[in-house]
All heavy atoms as an XYZ file, in Angstrom:
796
protein
N      -2.000     12.971     12.844
C      -2.130     12.044     13.961
C      -1.722     12.696     15.283
O      -1.883     12.087     16.322
C      -1.300     10.794     13.708
C      -1.817      9.940     12.588
S      -0.971      8.368     12.619
C      -1.878      7.534     11.373
N      -1.145     13.853     15.206
C      -0.763     14.536     16.427
C       0.565     14.063     17.001
O       0.862     14.318     18.169
N       1.370     13.356     16.222
C       2.666     12.874     16.700
C       3.671     14.015     16.664
O       3.633     14.853     15.767
C       3.192     11.751     15.829
C       2.412     10.479     15.887
C       1.445     10.139     16.775
C       2.541      9.375     14.994
N       0.967      8.891     16.496
C       1.621      8.397     15.407
C       3.329      9.119     13.903
C       1.478      7.183     14.764
C       3.195      7.910     13.257
C       2.278      6.952     13.685
N       4.648     14.031     17.586
C       5.727     15.017     17.482
C       6.577     14.728     16.240
O       6.673     13.577     15.791
C       6.550     14.817     18.750
C       5.821     13.839     19.586
C       4.729     13.232     18.775
N       7.177     15.760     15.684
C       7.931     15.621     14.441
C       9.055     14.586     14.532
O       9.173     13.732     13.644
C       8.487     16.977     13.998
C       9.245     16.951     12.678
C       8.343     16.514     11.537
C       9.858     18.304     12.393
N       9.901     14.580     15.583
C      10.974     13.568     15.629
C      10.438     12.138     15.633
O      10.986     11.260     14.974
C      11.720     13.879     16.928
C      11.416     15.304     17.219
C      10.035     15.548     16.681
N       9.346     11.910     16.351
C       8.755     10.571     16.389
C       8.216     10.189     15.008
O       8.423      9.075     14.523
C       7.640     10.507     17.434
C       6.985      9.157     17.530
C       7.615      8.116     18.197
C       5.751      8.911     16.937
C       7.027      6.856     18.283
C       5.160      7.671     17.006
C       5.799      6.653     17.682
O       5.214      5.421     17.760
N       7.536     11.131     14.370
C       6.982     10.881     13.041
C       8.078     10.544     12.039
O       7.963      9.583     11.270
C       6.190     12.110     12.551
O       5.191     12.412     13.522
C       5.544     11.853     11.215
N       9.154     11.317     12.063
C      10.269     11.050     11.154
C      10.895      9.687     11.434
O      11.250      8.962     10.500
C      11.321     12.153     11.264
C      10.891     13.517     10.714
C      11.974     14.553     10.982
C      10.569     13.433      9.244
N      11.035      9.337     12.707
C      11.598      8.034     13.057
C      10.747      6.889     12.536
O      11.265      5.905     11.996
N       9.442      7.017     12.669
C       8.541      5.960     12.188
C       8.597      5.864     10.670
O       8.720      4.771     10.101
C       7.097      6.225     12.666
C       6.109      5.317     11.960
C       6.997      6.043     14.169
N       8.523      6.998     10.000
C       8.485      6.979      8.542
C       9.809      6.538      7.935
O       9.820      5.783      6.957
C       8.087      8.358      8.006
C       6.637      8.753      8.288
C       6.370     10.157      7.781
C       5.663      7.768      7.696
N      10.918      6.977      8.499
C      12.224      6.558      7.966
C      12.403      5.059      8.149
O      12.857      4.361      7.240
C      13.365      7.354      8.631
C      14.711      6.725      8.343
C      13.348      8.791      8.142
N      12.028      4.555      9.316
C      12.148      3.100      9.554
C      11.307      2.322      8.549
O      11.745      1.305      8.021
C      11.703      2.756     10.979
O      12.527      3.391     11.904
N      10.098      2.798      8.288
C       9.216      2.090      7.365
C       9.702      2.217      5.926
O       9.752      1.244      5.184
C       7.790      2.618      7.493
C       6.865      2.080      6.451
C       6.224      2.789      5.486
C       6.502      0.715      6.225
N       5.481      1.958      4.690
C       5.631      0.674      5.123
C       6.830     -0.488      6.856
C       5.090     -0.505      4.638
C       6.280     -1.662      6.361
C       5.418     -1.662      5.277
N      10.102      3.435      5.517
C      10.510      3.642      4.132
C      11.814      2.935      3.793
O      12.074      2.667      2.631
C      10.644      5.139      3.840
C       9.292      5.837      3.707
C       9.466      7.282      3.347
C       9.970      7.393      1.934
N      10.086      8.761      1.465
N      12.628      2.627      4.782
C      13.897      1.945      4.534
C      13.781      0.432      4.694
O      14.747     -0.297      4.511
C      14.988      2.480      5.468
C      15.360      3.924      5.187
S      16.123      4.125      3.570
C      15.004      5.232      2.763
N      12.596     -0.053      5.011
C      12.382     -1.497      5.156
C      12.356     -2.145      3.775
O      11.895     -1.556      2.786
C      11.072     -1.770      5.885
N      12.845     -3.365      3.697
C      12.924     -4.075      2.419
C      11.552     -4.270      1.787
O      11.394     -4.108      0.567
C      13.610     -5.423      2.613
N      10.554     -4.570      2.571
C       9.218     -4.831      2.020
C       8.652     -3.569      1.372
O       8.010     -3.634      0.313
C       8.280     -5.408      3.111
C       8.005     -4.404      4.202
C       6.995     -5.913      2.509
N       8.883     -2.399      1.964
C       8.395     -1.153      1.377
C       9.143     -0.854      0.079
O       8.540     -0.450     -0.922
C       8.546      0.002      2.370
C       7.991      1.304      1.848
C       6.634      1.570      1.924
C       8.819      2.248      1.269
C       6.109      2.753      1.434
C       8.313      3.440      0.779
C       6.954      3.697      0.868
O       6.448      4.865      0.377
N      10.455     -1.041      0.099
C      11.255     -0.789     -1.104
C      10.819     -1.699     -2.256
O      10.731     -1.263     -3.413
C      12.740     -0.984     -0.804
S      13.400      0.270      0.311
N      10.527     -2.948     -1.954
C      10.053     -3.869     -2.986
C       8.701     -3.427     -3.537
O       8.454     -3.507     -4.745
C       9.962     -5.289     -2.431
C      11.313     -5.895     -2.158
C      11.234     -7.160     -1.321
O      10.185     -7.493     -0.779
N      12.357     -7.841     -1.194
N       7.823     -2.926     -2.665
C       6.515     -2.447     -3.118
C       6.665     -1.224     -4.008
O       5.960     -1.086     -5.019
C       5.637     -2.120     -1.914
N       7.596     -0.330     -3.662
C       7.831      0.858     -4.483
C       8.314      0.447     -5.874
O       7.897      1.022     -6.887
C       8.840      1.804     -3.789
C       9.341      2.880     -4.745
C       8.203      2.448     -2.572
N       9.180     -0.558     -5.932
C       9.699     -1.002     -7.228
C       8.656     -1.752     -8.055
O       8.670     -1.696     -9.284
C      10.939     -1.864     -7.028
C      12.180     -1.129     -6.528
C      13.294     -2.115     -6.238
C      12.633     -0.086     -7.516
N       7.754     -2.448     -7.398
C       6.786     -3.291     -8.113
C       5.539     -2.537     -8.585
O       4.875     -2.985     -9.521
C       6.340     -4.445     -7.223
S       7.644     -5.642     -6.929
N       5.221     -1.428     -7.935
C       3.965     -0.734     -8.245
C       4.240      0.688     -8.709
O       5.210      1.314     -8.288
C       3.040     -0.733     -7.028
C       2.743     -2.112     -6.535
N       1.877     -2.974     -7.179
C       3.214     -2.805     -5.478
C       1.826     -4.117     -6.533
N       2.638     -4.049     -5.497
N       3.366      1.197     -9.555
C       3.544      2.546    -10.099
C       2.728      3.601     -9.365
O       2.881      4.785     -9.629
C       3.158      2.565    -11.586
C       4.119      1.731    -12.421
O       5.312      1.668    -12.051
O       3.675      1.143    -13.424
N       1.849      3.183     -8.460
C       1.014      4.156     -7.749
C       1.012      3.831     -6.262
O       0.929      2.665     -5.863
C      -0.410      4.119     -8.287
C      -1.275      5.187     -7.680
C      -2.400      5.585     -8.596
O      -2.585      4.990     -9.640
N      -3.132      6.603     -8.200
N       1.111      4.868     -5.460
C       1.049      4.700     -4.004
C      -0.401      4.535     -3.572
O      -1.319      4.946     -4.269
C       1.663      5.918     -3.302
C       3.138      6.091     -3.599
C       3.681      7.271     -2.813
N       5.019      7.616     -3.235
C       6.137      7.091     -2.753
N       6.062      6.178     -1.806
N       7.312      7.474     -3.198
N      -0.580      3.947     -2.405
C      -1.906      3.735     -1.835
C      -1.961      4.509     -0.513
O      -1.077      4.377      0.333
C      -2.179      2.239     -1.579
C      -1.972      1.419     -2.857
C      -3.557      2.015     -0.994
C      -2.918      1.767     -3.973
N      -3.004      5.285     -0.308
C      -3.170      6.062      0.915
C      -3.563      5.135      2.068
O      -3.898      3.960      1.864
C      -4.229      7.144      0.707
N      -3.527      5.673      3.286
C      -3.856      4.870      4.460
C      -5.298      4.353      4.430
O      -5.593      3.312      5.008
C      -3.622      5.680      5.732
C      -2.164      6.018      6.027
C      -2.066      6.917      7.248
C      -1.355      4.756      6.229
N      -6.179      5.073      3.760
C      -7.572      4.629      3.681
C      -7.813      3.644      2.540
O      -8.925      3.199      2.310
C      -8.502      5.830      3.562
C      -8.264      6.638      2.293
O      -7.360      6.286      1.513
O      -8.989      7.633      2.102
N      -6.744      3.307      1.770
C      -6.858      2.345      0.692
C      -7.123      2.954     -0.664
O      -7.159      2.239     -1.669
N      -7.293      4.255     -0.714
C      -7.558      4.935     -1.981
C      -6.243      5.157     -2.727
O      -5.193      5.315     -2.110
C      -8.237      6.280     -1.723
N      -6.274      5.172     -4.050
C      -5.056      5.457     -4.812
C      -4.545      6.865     -4.483
O      -5.314      7.803     -4.326
C      -5.515      5.373     -6.268
C      -6.782      4.600     -6.242
C      -7.407      4.853     -4.912
N      -3.239      6.990     -4.386
C      -2.606      8.277     -4.099
C      -1.718      8.638     -5.289
O      -1.947      8.160     -6.400
C      -1.824      8.193     -2.796
N      -0.683      9.430     -5.039
C       0.174      9.904     -6.137
C       0.970      8.756     -6.748
O       1.123      7.688     -6.168
C       1.112     11.007     -5.638
C       2.225     10.516     -4.733
C       1.873     10.504     -3.254
O       0.744     10.828     -2.882
O       2.748     10.134     -2.467
N       1.505      9.037     -7.920
C       2.319      8.063     -8.646
C       3.710      7.988     -8.012
O       4.189      8.946     -7.414
C       2.437      8.467    -10.101
N       4.333      6.839     -8.133
C       5.699      6.655     -7.636
C       6.642      7.221     -8.686
O       6.612      6.801     -9.843
C       5.994      5.155     -7.393
C       7.422      4.959     -6.949
C       5.025      4.589     -6.372
N       7.474      8.183     -8.283
C       8.376      8.811     -9.248
C       9.688      8.039     -9.365
O       9.966      7.111     -8.606
C       8.627     10.273     -8.888
C       9.247     10.446     -7.518
O       9.362      9.452     -6.787
O       9.630     11.588     -7.185
N      10.486      8.434    -10.346
C      11.744      7.738    -10.635
C      12.735      7.873     -9.471
O      13.495      6.945     -9.196
C      12.359      8.283    -11.917
N      12.724      9.011     -8.789
C      13.646      9.204     -7.661
C      13.335      8.223     -6.529
O      14.246      7.671     -5.902
C      13.562     10.641     -7.159
N      12.053      7.984     -6.268
C      11.663      7.032     -5.230
C      12.072      5.614     -5.617
O      12.543      4.836     -4.777
C      10.167      7.101     -4.978
N      11.904      5.275     -6.874
C      12.309      3.936     -7.334
C      13.819      3.768     -7.263
O      14.312      2.707     -6.894
C      11.799      3.684     -8.753
C      10.289      3.474     -8.798
C       9.846      2.942    -10.133
C       8.342      2.761    -10.124
N       7.936      1.414    -10.359
N      14.553      4.826     -7.585
C      16.012      4.785     -7.505
C      16.469      4.599     -6.060
O      17.341      3.778     -5.766
C      16.604      6.067     -8.097
C      18.113      6.021     -8.170
O      18.654      4.999     -8.634
O      18.749      7.010     -7.740
N      15.866      5.353     -5.135
C      16.202      5.232     -3.719
C      15.880      3.824     -3.200
O      16.667      3.223     -2.456
C      15.450      6.277     -2.898
C      15.696      6.280     -1.406
C      17.147      6.646     -1.092
C      14.765      7.250     -0.709
N      14.744      3.278     -3.609
C      14.356      1.933     -3.185
C      15.333      0.892     -3.715
O      15.720     -0.039     -2.996
C      12.938      1.626     -3.648
N      15.759      1.042     -4.964
C      16.708      0.091     -5.545
C      18.053      0.161     -4.829
O      18.674     -0.877     -4.537
C      16.888      0.374     -7.030
N      18.495      1.371     -4.503
C      19.760      1.523     -3.775
C      19.671      0.903     -2.386
O      20.603      0.252     -1.925
C      20.132      3.004     -3.661
C      20.620      3.607     -4.947
C      20.939      5.078     -4.772
C      21.363      5.704     -6.083
N      21.583      7.160     -5.950
N      18.543      1.113     -1.721
C      18.378      0.550     -0.371
C      18.350     -0.976     -0.407
O      18.954     -1.634      0.437
C      17.105      1.099      0.270
C      16.812      0.565      1.637
C      17.875      0.916      2.638
N      17.516      0.343      3.937
C      18.310      0.312      4.964
N      19.502      0.848      4.897
N      17.928     -0.232      6.093
N      17.668     -1.550     -1.391
C      17.642     -3.017     -1.511
C      19.034     -3.569     -1.800
O      19.410     -4.623     -1.274
C      16.650     -3.447     -2.586
C      15.176     -3.356     -2.189
C      14.287     -3.680     -3.375
C      14.864     -4.256     -1.011
N      19.811     -2.859     -2.630
C      21.184     -3.292     -2.900
C      22.025     -3.219     -1.633
O      22.827     -4.111     -1.349
C      21.793     -2.426     -3.994
N      21.823     -2.164     -0.847
C      22.552     -2.013      0.420
C      22.192     -3.150      1.377
O      23.071     -3.729      2.028
C      22.198     -0.661      1.030
C      22.922     -0.324      2.306
C      22.448      1.003      2.875
O      21.261      1.324      2.823
N      23.376      1.775      3.418
N      20.908     -3.475      1.479
C      20.481     -4.564      2.361
C      21.027     -5.908      1.886
O      21.416     -6.752      2.703
C      18.956     -4.601      2.457
C      18.306     -3.431      3.189
C      16.789     -3.492      3.049
C      18.715     -3.395      4.647
N      21.064     -6.117      0.567
C      21.592     -7.375      0.028
C      23.082     -7.501      0.309
O      23.572     -8.586      0.659
C      21.324     -7.456     -1.466
N      23.811     -6.392      0.186
C      25.245     -6.402      0.475
C      25.490     -6.721      1.941
O      26.364     -7.518      2.283
C      25.868     -5.030      0.125
O      25.629     -4.768     -1.251
C      27.351     -5.012      0.404
N      24.699     -6.099      2.808
C      24.830     -6.352      4.250
C      24.529     -7.808      4.589
O      25.234     -8.432      5.383
C      23.889     -5.425      5.017
C      24.058     -5.510      6.519
C      23.089     -4.628      7.250
N      23.284     -3.233      6.873
C      22.417     -2.268      7.144
N      21.287     -2.550      7.751
N      22.662     -1.036      6.795
N      23.493     -8.358      3.955
C      23.136     -9.754      4.215
C      24.228    -10.700      3.717
O      24.567    -11.679      4.390
C      21.806    -10.082      3.544
C      21.304    -11.469      3.848
C      19.940    -11.708      3.243
C      19.446    -13.096      3.586
N      18.119    -13.358      3.043
N      24.807    -10.406      2.545
C      25.873    -11.249      2.000
C      27.108    -11.199      2.896
O      27.760    -12.223      3.130
C      26.221    -10.808      0.592
N      27.432    -10.018      3.417
C      28.584     -9.896      4.314
C      28.356    -10.670      5.600
O      29.266    -11.327      6.117
C      28.856     -8.427      4.617
N      27.145    -10.618      6.124
C      26.839    -11.355      7.353
C      26.891    -12.861      7.107
O      27.415    -13.611      7.930
C      25.458    -10.961      7.873
C      25.117    -11.610      9.205
C      23.770    -11.161      9.683
C      23.352    -11.714     11.008
N      23.760    -13.003     11.389
N      26.382    -13.298      5.964
C      26.426    -14.722      5.630
C      27.864    -15.201      5.491
O      28.219    -16.276      5.978
C      25.651    -14.977      4.327
O      24.315    -14.511      4.493
C      25.627    -16.449      3.982
N      28.707    -14.378      4.850
C      30.115    -14.743      4.691
C      30.827    -14.777      6.035
O      31.646    -15.667      6.288
C      30.803    -13.759      3.757
N      30.508    -13.839      6.906
C      31.134    -13.815      8.231
C      30.690    -15.019      9.057
O      31.491    -15.610      9.785
C      30.783    -12.521      8.957
N      29.428    -15.382      8.942
C      28.932    -16.551      9.671
C      29.575    -17.837      9.152
O      29.873    -18.751      9.923
C      27.412    -16.655      9.564
C      26.698    -15.584     10.376
O      27.352    -14.936     11.222
O      25.491    -15.392     10.149
N      29.786    -17.910      7.850
C      30.406    -19.102      7.266
C      31.877    -19.194      7.646
O      32.415    -20.288      7.818
C      30.257    -19.079      5.750
N      32.537    -18.050      7.789
C      33.959    -18.041      8.129
C      34.202    -18.244      9.623
O      35.298    -18.629     10.024
C      34.588    -16.719      7.699
N      33.207    -18.006     10.440
C      33.365    -18.158     11.888
C      33.521    -19.640     12.230
O      32.880    -20.500     11.630
C      32.154    -17.580     12.606
N      34.380    -19.937     13.192
C      34.538    -21.338     13.575
C      33.263    -21.864     14.233
O      32.560    -21.134     14.924
C      35.695    -21.309     14.573
C      35.719    -19.916     15.091
C      35.213    -19.042     13.979
N      32.989    -23.100     13.979
C      31.807    -23.727     14.564
C      32.027    -23.934     16.055
O      33.095    -24.370     16.488
C      31.520    -25.053     13.884
N      31.030    -23.603     16.833
C      31.111    -23.775     18.274
C      30.535    -25.138     18.623
O      29.394    -25.447     18.293
C      30.330    -22.658     19.002
C      30.347    -22.876     20.495
C      30.901    -21.303     18.641
N      31.341    -25.939     19.256
C      30.904    -27.272     19.659
C      30.618    -27.232     21.150
O      31.479    -26.899     21.960
C      31.996    -28.322     19.356
C      31.554    -29.688     19.828
C      32.310    -28.317     17.879
N      29.392    -27.544     21.503
C      29.013    -27.553     22.907
C      29.389    -28.906     23.499
O      29.088    -29.951     22.923
C      27.517    -27.318     23.063
C      27.105    -25.938     22.637
C      25.628    -25.722     22.869
C      25.226    -24.338     22.427
N      23.799    -24.110     22.640
N      30.071    -28.883     24.647
C      30.434    -30.161     25.261
C      29.199    -30.876     25.802
O      28.232    -30.248     26.212
C      31.377    -29.759     26.393
C      31.033    -28.346     26.698
C      30.538    -27.744     25.410
N      29.282    -32.170     25.790
C      28.207    -32.986     26.329
C      28.436    -33.114     27.830
O      29.420    -33.711     28.264
C      28.223    -34.358     25.652
C      27.080    -35.222     26.108
O      26.301    -34.835     26.974
N      26.968    -36.402     25.522
N      27.547    -32.547     28.652
C      27.780    -32.598     30.104
C      27.796    -34.019     30.657
O      28.490    -34.305     31.618
C      26.639    -31.789     30.695
C      25.683    -31.515     29.611
C      26.340    -31.835     28.314
N      27.067    -34.908     30.045
C      27.050    -36.288     30.541
C      28.385    -36.982     30.274
O      28.819    -37.830     31.050
C      25.915    -37.059     29.889
N      29.062    -36.612     29.204
C      30.338    -37.236     28.878
C      31.452    -36.729     29.791
O      32.470    -37.394     29.969
C      30.695    -36.966     27.435
N      31.296    -35.567     30.386
C      32.339    -34.993     31.238
C      32.384    -35.650     32.610
O      33.410    -35.606     33.290
C      32.122    -33.495     31.394
N      31.294    -36.248     33.025
C      31.251    -36.874     34.351
C      31.800    -38.295     34.283
O      31.414    -39.071     33.412
C      29.808    -36.921     34.867
C      29.133    -35.567     35.102
C      27.681    -35.789     35.481
C      29.848    -34.804     36.183
N      32.698    -38.624     35.186
C      33.161    -40.019     35.212
C      32.028    -40.924     35.690
O      31.308    -40.595     36.615
C      34.333    -40.003     36.188
C      34.180    -38.746     36.972
C      33.379    -37.784     36.143
N      31.898    -42.039     35.056
C      30.790    -42.938     35.390
C      31.133    -43.900     36.521
O      30.235    -44.483     37.112
C      30.398    -43.760     34.153
O      31.544    -44.462     33.686
C      29.857    -42.860     33.068
N      32.439    -44.050     36.840
C      32.804    -45.017     37.866
C      32.819    -44.425     39.271
O      32.917    -45.160     40.250
C      34.161    -45.647     37.548
C      35.244    -44.598     37.406
O      34.916    -43.403     37.324
O      36.432    -44.983     37.375
N      32.740    -43.112     39.429
C      32.728    -42.514     40.765
C      31.298    -42.152     41.147
O      30.536    -41.647     40.327
C      33.597    -41.244     40.810
O      33.091    -40.316     39.870
C      35.046    -41.556     40.516
N      30.938    -42.378     42.384
C      29.584    -42.034     42.819
C      29.447    -40.510     42.939
O      30.440    -39.806     43.115
C      29.462    -42.708     44.188
C      30.856    -42.876     44.659
C      31.707    -43.020     43.430
N      28.245    -40.001     42.845
C      28.056    -38.561     42.987
C      28.409    -38.102     44.409
O      28.375    -38.885     45.363
C      26.569    -38.360     42.700
C      25.940    -39.688     42.826
C      27.005    -40.704     42.593
N      28.740    -36.828     44.516
C      29.129    -36.284     45.820
C      27.926    -36.202     46.740
O      26.797    -35.952     46.303
C      29.697    -34.871     45.660
C      31.040    -34.821     44.989
C      31.556    -33.403     44.887
O      30.783    -32.515     44.487
O      32.728    -33.208     45.206
N      28.193    -36.383     47.987
C      27.150    -36.182     48.985
C      27.042    -34.684     49.242
O      27.963    -33.921     48.928
C      27.494    -36.914     50.295
O      28.667    -36.319     50.843
C      27.705    -38.400     50.077
N      25.960    -34.221     49.832
C      25.837    -32.792     50.129
C      26.974    -32.280     51.019
O      27.452    -31.165     50.843
C      24.489    -32.679     50.825
C      23.697    -33.839     50.315
C      24.701    -34.930     50.099
N      27.442    -33.098     51.931
C      28.531    -32.677     52.817
C      29.832    -32.497     52.034
O      30.572    -31.544     52.253
C      28.738    -33.698     53.953
C      27.597    -33.776     54.955
C      26.417    -34.605     54.454
O      26.577    -35.403     53.501
O      25.314    -34.424     54.993
N      30.112    -33.423     51.123
C      31.324    -33.310     50.315
C      31.275    -32.068     49.422
O      32.265    -31.353     49.282
C      31.501    -34.566     49.446
C      31.833    -35.809     50.233
C      31.788    -37.051     49.356
O      30.972    -37.132     48.432
N      32.643    -38.016     49.651
N      30.135    -31.816     48.855
C      29.984    -30.648     48.015
C      30.161    -29.373     48.835
O      30.848    -28.444     48.424
C      28.611    -30.663     47.335
C      28.295    -29.494     46.419
C      29.310    -29.426     45.280
C      26.896    -29.599     45.880
N      29.560    -29.309     50.011
C      29.681    -28.146     50.877
C      31.140    -27.917     51.256
O      31.643    -26.793     51.207
C      28.813    -28.319     52.116
C      28.820    -27.106     53.017
C      27.848    -27.191     54.199
N      27.825    -28.482     54.859
C      26.787    -29.313     54.868
N      25.679    -28.980     54.251
N      26.852    -30.461     55.489
N      31.878    -28.977     51.611
C      33.285    -28.843     51.972
C      34.110    -28.343     50.788
O      35.012    -27.513     50.952
C      33.840    -30.191     52.454
C      33.244    -30.605     53.799
O      32.709    -29.719     54.513
O      33.319    -31.809     54.121
N      33.793    -28.824     49.602
C      34.534    -28.399     48.423
C      34.282    -26.923     48.106
O      35.188    -26.169     47.769
C      34.147    -29.264     47.230
C      35.143    -29.219     46.109
C      34.979    -30.389     45.154
N      33.630    -30.559     44.653
C      33.234    -30.168     43.447
N      34.081    -29.595     42.636
N      32.000    -30.372     43.056
N      33.043    -26.481     48.265
C      32.706    -25.074     48.021
C      33.377    -24.189     49.054
O      33.935    -23.139     48.732
C      31.174    -24.878     48.020
C      30.811    -23.414     48.039
C      30.558    -25.567     46.813
N      33.363    -24.590     50.313
C      34.025    -23.806     51.367
C      35.517    -23.680     51.098
O      36.093    -22.611     51.248
C      33.791    -24.453     52.733
C      32.413    -24.220     53.277
C      32.262    -24.833     54.642
N      30.905    -24.648     55.127
C      30.353    -25.373     56.061
N      31.032    -26.359     56.648
N      29.120    -25.138     56.453
N      36.147    -24.758     50.684
C      37.582    -24.723     50.396
C      37.870    -23.791     49.223
O      38.841    -23.033     49.242
C      38.091    -26.135     50.089
N      37.001    -23.802     48.232
C      37.164    -22.921     47.088
C      37.048    -21.462     47.502
O      37.816    -20.609     47.082
C      36.125    -23.269     46.025
O      36.143    -22.318     44.998
N      36.056    -21.174     48.355
C      35.873    -19.802     48.822
C      37.048    -19.341     49.681
O      37.465    -18.178     49.602
C      34.563    -19.677     49.593
C      33.283    -19.829     48.756
C      32.066    -19.850     49.644
C      33.189    -18.709     47.737
N      37.583    -20.235     50.485
C      38.732    -19.872     51.314
C      39.957    -19.590     50.439
O      40.749    -18.697     50.745
C      39.025    -20.971     52.327
C      38.025    -21.083     53.482
C      38.323    -22.315     54.322
C      38.035    -19.823     54.316
N      40.123    -20.338     49.363
C      41.249    -20.100     48.461
C      41.122    -18.726     47.793
O      42.098    -18.034     47.583
C      41.318    -21.181     47.386
C      41.971    -22.458     47.871
C      42.286    -23.376     46.694
N      41.092    -23.716     45.945
C      40.402    -24.856     46.075
N      40.853    -25.765     46.934
N      39.340    -25.097     45.384
N      39.907    -18.333     47.446
C      39.685    -17.029     46.792
C      39.980    -15.870     47.736
O      40.504    -14.855     47.320
C      38.249    -16.899     46.310
C      37.946    -17.729     45.121
C      36.556    -17.436     44.635
N      36.142    -18.412     43.632
C      34.927    -18.497     43.169
N      34.005    -17.683     43.606
N      34.633    -19.393     42.272
N      39.618    -16.010     48.997
C      39.809    -14.908     49.953
C      41.255    -14.786     50.395
O      41.659    -13.758     50.918
C      38.885    -15.084     51.150
O      39.247    -16.262     51.870
N      42.047    -15.809     50.184
C      43.456    -15.750     50.633
C      44.344    -15.046     49.650
O      44.084    -14.663     48.612
C      43.969    -17.165     50.840
């Protein structure tokens, strides 16, 4: 394809380490070429590597699931509940004065 070697290796390693490819290696005994024709047979070393990679991915997924379950639930506040209902909304002038006072406090 005319790709540089580092790019080619990056593409192939990413694809060969993907779960879907590993599952295909384990399920089938013969590889398929890019044109759809049968290619070489899948050897035991390739099946072993695929099984190890799937186990690694499963372990990583289980650890992430456990970490997500152990993390405290984030409760988002309801913005409508935070506003008092008995006070009228600020006028633009009141808001401007409040912002100016805040900025003056920061600069002091």
